[in-house]
C-alpha positions as CSV (number, residue, x, y, z in Angstrom):
1,M,11.0,-75.3,-30.5
2,K,12.3,-78.6,-29.0
3,K,12.0,-77.2,-26.0
4,A,8.3,-75.8,-26.0
5,F,7.4,-79.6,-27.7
6,L,9.1,-80.8,-24.4
7,F,6.7,-78.6,-22.3
8,L,3.8,-79.5,-24.1
9,A,4.4,-83.0,-23.8
10,A,5.0,-82.9,-20.3
11,C,1.8,-80.8,-19.6
12,F,0.0,-83.8,-21.7
13,C,1.6,-86.3,-19.3
14,L,0.4,-84.6,-16.0
15,L,-3.2,-84.0,-17.4
16,N,-3.4,-87.6,-18.1
17,T,-2.1,-88.5,-14.4
18,L,-4.7,-86.0,-12.8
19,S,-7.4,-87.5,-15.5
20,A,-6.2,-91.0,-14.1
21,E,-6.3,-90.0,-11.0
22,S,-10.2,-88.3,-10.6
23,V,-11.5,-91.4,-12.6
24,P,-12.6,-93.8,-9.9
25,V,-12.3,-97.4,-10.6
26,T,-15.2,-100.0,-10.6
27,P,-13.5,-103.6,-10.4
28,M,-15.1,-106.0,-12.2
29,K,-14.4,-108.9,-9.7
30,M,-13.5,-109.7,-6.0
31,T,-9.7,-107.7,-6.2
32,P,-7.8,-107.6,-2.9
33,L,-5.6,-104.9,-1.6
34,V,-2.3,-105.6,-2.2
35,G,1.3,-105.0,-4.3
36,R,2.7,-102.3,-4.7
37,N,-0.2,-99.5,-4.9
38,C,-1.0,-100.6,-1.6
39,V,0.0,-99.1,2.4
40,I,-0.8,-99.4,5.7
41,N,-1.5,-96.1,6.4
42,Q,-3.0,-96.7,10.5
43,I,-2.6,-99.1,12.2
44,D,-2.7,-99.6,16.4
45,K,0.3,-99.6,18.2
46,N,-0.6,-102.7,20.3
47,L,-0.6,-104.6,17.7
48,V,2.7,-103.9,15.8
49,D,4.1,-105.1,19.1
50,V,2.2,-108.4,19.1
51,V,2.8,-108.4,14.9
52,G,6.1,-108.0,16.2
53,T,8.1,-108.0,12.9
54,E,7.7,-106.0,9.3
55,S,7.5,-109.4,7.3
56,S,4.7,-110.3,9.1
57,L,2.7,-106.9,8.7
58,N,4.3,-107.3,4.7
59,N,1.4,-110.8,4.6
60,L,-1.0,-108.0,4.4
61,L,0.1,-106.3,1.3
62,D,1.7,-108.5,-1.0
63,T,-0.4,-110.6,-3.4
64,N,0.0,-114.3,-1.4
65,T,-3.1,-114.0,-0.5
66,D,-3.0,-116.8,2.0
67,N,-0.4,-115.0,3.9
68,Y,-2.1,-113.2,7.3
69,A,-1.0,-111.3,10.4
70,S,-2.3,-112.3,13.4
71,L,-4.7,-110.2,15.8
72,S,-4.2,-112.1,18.9
73,G,-2.9,-108.7,20.5
74,L,-6.5,-107.8,19.7
75,A,-7.5,-110.0,23.0
76,G,-6.3,-107.7,25.4
77,I,-8.1,-104.5,24.4
78,D,-10.9,-103.0,26.7
79,V,-12.2,-100.3,25.1
80,A,-15.4,-99.5,23.4
81,Y,-14.2,-99.0,20.0
82,H,-10.9,-99.3,18.9
83,Q,-9.8,-99.0,15.4
84,I,-7.0,-102.1,14.1
85,I,-5.9,-100.9,10.7
86,S,-6.4,-99.1,7.2
87,I,-5.1,-100.1,3.5
88,K,-5.1,-97.5,1.0
89,D,-4.6,-97.7,-2.5
90,I,-2.3,-94.4,-3.4
91,E,-2.7,-95.0,-7.2
92,N,-6.6,-96.0,-7.5
93,C,-9.6,-94.5,-5.7
94,Y,-12.8,-97.0,-6.3
95,S,-16.5,-96.5,-6.9
96,G,-19.6,-98.6,-7.4
97,K,-21.9,-98.1,-10.6
98,A,-24.8,-95.6,-10.2
99,G,-27.1,-97.0,-7.4
100,E,-25.5,-100.5,-7.4
101,G,-22.2,-99.2,-4.7
102,L,-19.2,-101.3,-4.6
103,E,-18.5,-104.2,-2.0
104,T,-15.1,-103.4,0.5
105,G,-13.6,-105.0,3.4
106,F,-11.7,-107.2,4.1
107,V,-11.1,-110.9,5.0
108,I,-10.2,-112.4,8.3
109,Q,-10.4,-116.0,10.3
110,S,-10.5,-116.9,14.1
111,V,-10.7,-120.8,14.1
112,S,-10.1,-123.4,16.9
113,D,-9.8,-127.1,16.7
114,G,-11.8,-126.8,13.9
115,T,-15.1,-124.4,15.3
116,N,-15.3,-121.0,13.8
117,L,-14.9,-118.8,15.8
118,L,-16.4,-116.0,14.3
119,T,-20.3,-116.3,15.2
120,A,-22.7,-113.7,14.1
121,D,-22.2,-112.1,18.2
122,V,-18.8,-111.8,17.2
123,L,-18.8,-110.4,13.5
124,K,-21.4,-107.7,15.0
125,M,-18.4,-106.3,16.8
126,F,-16.5,-105.5,13.2
127,V,-16.8,-102.1,12.1
128,V,-15.7,-101.2,8.6
129,E,-15.4,-97.6,7.4
130,T,-14.3,-96.0,4.1
131,Y,-12.1,-92.8,3.5
132,L,-10.9,-90.9,0.6
133,D,-7.6,-88.4,0.9
134,G,-8.1,-88.7,4.7
135,E,-11.8,-88.2,5.0
136,K,-14.3,-90.2,6.2
137,Q,-16.8,-91.4,3.8
138,E,-19.1,-94.4,4.5
139,S,-19.1,-96.6,7.7
140,S,-21.0,-99.8,8.4
141,V,-22.4,-98.2,11.7
142,M,-24.8,-95.1,12.4
143,E,-22.7,-91.9,13.3
144,G,-22.9,-91.5,16.9
145,T,-23.2,-95.1,17.4
146,E,-20.2,-97.1,18.0
147,S,-22.5,-100.8,17.5
148,G,-20.8,-102.9,15.0
149,L,-21.6,-104.3,11.3
150,L,-25.3,-103.2,10.6
151,D,-26.0,-105.8,7.6
152,L,-25.0,-109.4,8.4
153,N,-26.3,-110.5,4.7
154,L,-22.9,-109.0,3.7
155,I,-21.0,-111.0,5.7
156,T,-19.4,-114.0,3.6
157,I,-18.2,-117.1,5.3
158,A,-16.0,-119.9,3.4
159,S,-15.8,-123.5,4.4
160,D,-12.3,-122.7,5.8
161,G,-13.9,-120.4,8.3
162,K,-12.4,-117.7,5.9
163,T,-15.2,-114.5,6.4
164,K,-15.5,-111.4,4.8
165,V,-16.4,-108.2,6.6
166,S,-17.4,-105.8,4.4
167,I,-19.8,-102.6,3.9
168,R,-21.7,-101.5,0.0
169,T,-20.1,-98.0,-0.4
170,T,-22.2,-95.2,-2.3
171,K,-19.2,-92.7,-2.1
172,P,-15.6,-92.8,-3.6
173,F,-12.6,-94.1,-1.4
174,D,-8.9,-94.4,-1.9
175,E,-8.5,-96.4,1.8
176,V,-10.7,-99.1,4.3
177,R,-10.3,-99.1,8.2
178,L,-11.4,-102.2,9.9
179,A,-12.3,-101.2,13.5
180,V,-13.8,-103.1,16.2
181,A,-16.9,-102.4,18.7
182,G,-16.4,-105.0,21.9
183,V,-13.7,-107.3,22.9
184,N,-14.3,-111.4,22.5
185,I,-11.5,-112.8,23.9
186,E,-11.3,-116.4,22.5
187,A,-12.0,-115.2,19.0
188,F,-9.4,-112.3,19.3
189,K,-6.6,-114.9,20.5
190,Q,-7.0,-116.8,17.7
191,M,-7.8,-114.0,15.3
192,K,-6.1,-113.8,11.5
193,L,-6.0,-111.0,8.7
194,Y,-5.6,-111.7,5.6
195,Y,-6.3,-108.3,3.2
196,A,-8.0,-105.6,2.2
197,Y,-10.4,-106.0,-0.7
198,V,-13.1,-104.5,-3.1
199,G,-15.7,-105.4,-5.7
200,E,-17.3,-109.2,-5.0
201,N,-17.6,-113.1,-6.0
202,E,-17.3,-116.2,-4.6
203,M,-14.7,-116.7,-2.2
């Protein structure tokens, strides 16, 4: 009897786990993808070489959202399309309300001598994509093109130059990736990446 009870209890826990994993989360406000549930799933090797230390990369995932990793290594890229990094939530998938979608993207900054270097032309170079279990879901660019963000209305710039680059998703996802389609050496030399996020509100 005891063994049967333990078996049934284990099955119940497993079903609860599977059920929780299958239900997409819809954050009610802007929520950074940081902490123990989140991992760097992919990262450009050149970026790792420039960042140099594991602690700098950990800045992208720790709960202090003022920490950042330098993306100055982007100044040396010479390709039309270049994936930078992806952040994956290993415990949750996300989805917006029916018909409304869900904003997701990254917070970046590039400032020199008090001047924001992230002009509209530079911001158009960034590409935001979502994935679910490694399968591409949606992108901020049209399929088959290498242009950058299509909807500049989804770019938000705070007074300190911190800038949200994002897309509004309509499909579930557990991973968000940042890429760049083009090169702007001056802006990239000062580039900082703070964190990935889902949801929206005033910065």
